[in-house]
N, CA, C and O of each residue as an XYZ file, in Angstrom:
344
protein
N      -6.157     66.894     12.200
C      -5.480     67.848     12.513
C      -6.303     68.067     14.499
O      -7.517     68.273     14.531
N      -5.727     68.011     15.541
C      -5.977     68.557     16.549
C      -5.159     69.461     17.012
O      -3.935     69.517     17.127
N      -6.454     70.506     17.382
C      -5.563     71.795     17.369
C      -6.955     72.163     19.129
O      -8.175     72.269     19.257
N      -5.580     72.228     20.183
C      -6.223     72.495     21.838
C      -5.365     73.601     22.146
O      -4.142     73.542     22.277
N      -6.532     75.221     22.315
C      -6.204     76.466     22.851
C      -5.733     76.685     24.429
O      -6.633     77.319     24.981
N      -4.929     76.468     25.123
C      -5.419     76.234     26.302
C      -5.494     78.008     27.037
O      -4.801     78.848     26.463
N      -5.922     78.237     27.660
C      -6.359     79.548     28.375
C      -5.818     79.105     29.761
O      -6.700     78.647     30.488
N      -4.349     79.141     30.389
C      -4.700     79.588     31.483
C      -5.028     81.193     32.578
O      -4.896     82.359     32.207
N      -5.352     80.824     33.585
C      -5.587     82.135     34.601
C      -6.450     82.239     35.543
O      -7.289     81.341     35.610
N      -6.498     83.298     36.490
C      -7.502     83.097     37.633
C      -8.723     83.209     36.644
O      -8.441     83.479     35.476
N      -9.735     83.075     36.898
C     -10.622     83.089     36.030
C     -10.775     83.108     34.775
O     -10.913     84.142     34.122
N     -10.761     81.337     34.064
C      -9.992     80.920     32.766
C     -11.219     80.485     32.135
O     -10.829     80.105     31.031
N     -12.654     80.291     32.188
C     -13.566     80.031     31.934
C     -13.819     81.023     31.400
O     -13.967     80.795     30.200
N     -14.064     82.831     31.819
C     -13.891     83.811     31.517
C     -13.543     84.237     30.289
O     -14.397     84.793     29.600
N     -12.074     84.027     29.748
C     -11.290     84.138     29.738
C     -11.184     83.586     28.870
O     -10.968     84.334     27.916
N     -11.240     81.767     28.405
C     -11.472     81.364     27.317
C     -12.905     81.093     26.475
O     -13.112     80.131     25.736
N     -13.949     82.314     26.812
C     -15.051     81.969     26.129
C     -14.236     83.825     24.934
O     -14.061     84.044     23.735
N     -13.992     84.722     26.370
C     -13.702     86.411     25.432
C     -12.558     85.106     24.345
O     -12.901     84.614     23.270
N     -11.745     84.949     24.794
C     -11.348     84.428     23.589
C     -11.329     84.409     22.504
O     -11.149     85.176     21.558
N     -11.685     82.727     22.836
C     -12.547     82.083     21.053
C     -14.112     82.709     20.304
O     -14.586     82.224     19.277
N     -14.832     84.041     21.195
C     -15.087     85.170     20.731
C     -14.113     86.266     19.960
O     -14.700     87.242     19.493
N     -13.030     86.211     19.829
C     -11.608     87.197     19.526
C     -11.286     85.993     18.200
O     -11.318     86.040     16.970
N     -11.016     85.088     19.088
C     -10.292     84.143     17.420
C     -11.608     84.243     15.945
O     -11.776     84.435     14.741
N     -12.223     83.941     17.224
C     -13.617     83.463     15.976
C     -14.362     85.150     14.800
O     -14.609     85.203     13.595
N     -14.489     86.273     15.947
C     -14.328     87.685     14.738
C     -13.279     87.828     13.844
O     -13.586     88.590     12.927
N     -11.475     87.110     13.719
C     -10.306     87.355     13.320
C     -10.632     86.221     12.235
O     -10.468     86.422     11.031
N     -11.079     85.087     12.727
C     -10.801     84.478     11.130
C     -12.099     83.948     10.180
O     -12.343     82.909      9.566
N     -12.835     85.311     10.413
C     -14.027     86.038      9.376
C     -13.848     86.912      8.445
O     -14.625     87.068      7.502
N     -12.669     87.638      8.658
C     -12.318     88.861      7.693
C     -10.533     87.242      7.173
O      -9.593     87.780      6.588
N     -10.382     85.918      7.394
C      -9.504     85.751      6.804
C      -9.546     84.958      6.301
O     -10.235     83.949      6.455
N      -8.114     85.475      4.871
C      -8.745     84.074      3.046
C      -7.452     82.859      3.405
O      -6.229     82.800      3.531
N      -8.447     82.145      3.451
C      -7.602     80.961      3.684
C      -7.484     80.156      2.841
O      -8.500     79.579      2.454
N      -5.939     79.773      2.144
C      -5.582     79.702      1.145
C      -4.121     77.761      0.426
O      -3.354     77.247      1.240
N      -4.177     77.485     -0.373
C      -3.848     76.686      0.144
C      -4.559     74.832     -0.437
O      -5.719     74.841     -0.847
N      -3.881     73.572     -0.420
C      -4.524     73.139     -1.417
C      -4.592     71.461      0.530
O      -3.707     71.049      1.280
N      -6.316     71.121      0.407
C      -6.199     70.903      1.385
C      -7.865     71.297      1.743
O      -7.932     72.501      1.992
N      -8.596     70.930      1.792
C      -9.941     71.111      3.163
C      -9.636     71.447      4.619
O     -10.452     72.028      5.334
N      -8.609     71.117      4.969
C      -7.841     71.629      6.540
C      -8.202     73.431      5.911
O      -8.719     74.233      6.689
N      -7.858     73.823      4.526
C      -7.745     75.867      4.761
C      -8.744     75.794      4.209
O      -8.962     76.273      3.096
N      -9.619     75.109      4.975
C     -11.431     76.603      4.774
C     -11.704     77.203      6.459
O     -11.473     76.966      7.645
N     -12.283     78.018      5.641
C     -12.879     78.950      7.203
C     -13.742     76.887      8.710
O     -13.624     76.562      9.892
N     -14.139     76.556      7.988
C     -15.468     76.254      8.792
C     -14.117     74.992      8.942
O     -14.430     74.443      9.999
N     -12.955     74.357      8.488
C     -11.878     73.275      9.122
C     -11.194     74.652     10.690
O     -11.143     74.558     11.917
N     -10.844     75.668      9.759
C     -10.321     76.667     11.402
C     -11.289     77.172     12.189
O     -10.626     77.595     13.136
N     -11.970     77.316     12.334
C     -12.665     77.477     13.310
C     -13.050     76.825     14.266
O     -12.447     75.762     14.415
N     -14.201     77.155     15.325
C     -13.805     76.601     16.905
C     -15.221     75.530     16.936
O     -16.420     75.806     16.983
N     -14.335     73.908     16.875
C     -15.496     73.650     17.280
C     -15.495     73.074     18.548
O     -15.668     71.862     18.420
N     -15.366     73.433     19.825
C     -16.158     73.126     21.303
C     -14.932     74.381     22.007
O     -13.809     74.731     21.644
N     -15.766     74.754     23.077
C     -15.011     75.273     24.528
C     -15.327     74.067     25.129
O     -15.934     73.066     24.749
N     -14.831     74.360     26.050
C     -14.523     73.326     27.285
C     -14.281     74.583     28.357
O     -13.161     75.091     28.290
N     -15.042     75.041     29.163
C     -14.952     75.594     30.106
C     -15.623     75.364     31.818
O     -16.828     75.519     32.015
N     -14.946     75.097     32.620
C     -15.901     74.522     34.012
C     -17.123     75.198     33.993
O     -17.958     74.537     34.611
N     -17.667     76.434     33.459
C     -19.322     76.658     33.996
C     -19.994     75.997     33.613
O     -21.045     75.840     34.233
N     -19.686     75.017     32.005
C     -20.870     74.306     31.301
C     -19.723     72.748     31.248
O     -18.535     72.558     30.987
N     -21.400     71.519     31.833
C     -20.950     70.635     32.363
C     -20.873     70.001     30.445
O     -21.523     70.443     29.497
N     -19.733     68.750     30.451
C     -19.419     67.854     29.637
C     -19.061     66.457     29.033
O     -18.046     65.843     28.703
N     -20.112     66.312     29.054
C     -19.781     64.131     28.520
C     -19.196     64.490     27.240
O     -19.726     64.908     26.211
N     -17.620     64.158     27.619
C     -17.162     63.544     27.120
C     -16.846     62.913     25.680
O     -16.323     63.267     24.623
N     -17.645     61.434     26.400
C     -17.876     59.814     25.455
C     -18.319     60.694     24.160
O     -17.803     60.479     23.063
N     -19.469     61.861     24.385
C     -20.807     62.441     23.806
C     -19.794     63.068     22.483
O     -19.794     62.818     21.278
N     -18.723     64.246     23.573
C     -18.344     65.206     22.589
C     -17.613     64.781     21.939
O     -17.296     65.419     20.935
N     -16.935     63.353     22.246
C     -15.693     63.315     21.335
C     -16.359     62.234     19.992
O     -15.637     61.792     19.100
N     -17.616     61.997     20.079
C     -17.829     61.620     19.154
C     -18.855     62.140     18.026
O     -19.472     61.524     17.156
N     -18.786     64.064     18.506
C     -19.142     64.837     17.704
C     -18.432     65.421     17.218
O     -18.488     66.049     16.161
N     -17.440     65.250     18.144
C     -16.239     65.670     17.420
C     -15.040     64.583     15.917
O     -14.158     64.702     15.066
N     -15.564     64.053     16.294
C     -14.831     62.595     15.015
C     -15.770     62.380     14.271
O     -15.912     61.407     13.531
N     -16.743     63.617     14.472
C     -17.193     63.510     12.760
C     -17.188     65.132     12.112
O     -17.205     65.710     11.025
N     -17.165     65.318     13.063
C     -16.072     67.050     12.404
C     -15.402     67.020     11.585
O     -15.526     67.322     10.398
N     -13.876     66.291     12.702
C     -12.833     66.087     12.198
C     -13.113     65.126     10.902
O     -12.706     65.481      9.796
N     -13.755     64.013     11.061
C     -14.230     63.340      9.541
C     -14.248     64.354      8.179
O     -13.421     64.473      7.275
N     -15.476     65.000      8.407
C     -15.246     65.947      7.660
C     -14.081     66.785      7.040
O     -13.603     66.726      5.907
N     -13.721     67.674      8.225
C     -13.380     68.383      7.364
C     -11.360     68.828      7.734
O     -10.600     69.720      7.356
N     -11.249     67.721      8.564
C      -9.789     67.277      8.827
C      -9.259     67.555      9.792
O      -8.657     66.615     10.311
N      -9.183     69.041     10.594
C      -9.258     69.957     11.654
C     -10.689     69.654     12.716
O     -11.859     69.571     12.341
N     -10.137     69.521     14.181
C     -10.927     69.880     15.172
C     -10.342     70.841     16.209
O      -9.585     70.367     17.057
N     -10.755     72.754     16.222
C     -10.326     73.597     17.439
C     -10.966     73.334     18.400
O     -12.196     73.378     18.361
N     -10.356     73.031     19.392
C     -11.291     73.596     20.385
C     -10.331     74.588     21.150
O      -9.153     74.661     20.800
N     -10.914     75.504     22.395
C     -10.914     76.386     23.233
C     -11.034     75.358     25.158
O     -11.887     74.521     25.454
N     -10.329     75.665     25.708
C      -9.659     75.137     26.686
C      -9.926     75.513     27.625
O     -10.565     76.451     27.147
N     -10.074     75.710     29.082
C      -9.815     76.076     30.172
C      -9.120     75.477     30.896
O      -9.459     74.370     31.314
N      -7.566     76.257     31.350
C      -6.810     75.464     32.103
C      -7.729     74.300     33.416
O      -7.594     73.086     33.566
N      -8.513     75.155     34.081
C      -9.276     75.103     35.207
C      -9.804     73.310     35.285
O      -9.704     72.345     36.043
N     -10.462     73.714     33.815
C     -10.981     71.702     33.992
C      -9.705     70.734     34.054
O      -9.796     69.701     34.717
N      -8.644     71.013     33.450
C      -8.237     70.012     33.858
C      -7.738     70.013     35.614
O      -7.244     69.018     36.144
N      -7.922     71.001     36.162
C      -7.039     70.126     37.372
C      -7.832     70.210     38.001
O      -7.607     70.780     39.069
N      -9.063     69.762     37.765
C      -9.992     69.101     38.530
C     -10.159     67.524     39.087
O     -11.130     67.213     39.777
């Protein structure tokens, strides 16, 4: 499962980082239940935060995230909408 959380708006790099931080605070206290390996804290954690303030090598990032997907069955990406406009 690939989950992309797109954050839109002015200064969306900052908003994306702040949203990711708040999300991580929330999952620390969440009890995950259900079958399979996609219902663990590791699978629901944030695996990438893509903001314009940081450089991104998409090929290397794809390889890194593929390994995570193979191990946990889920990848969560927080994405600044500004990156989509560049």
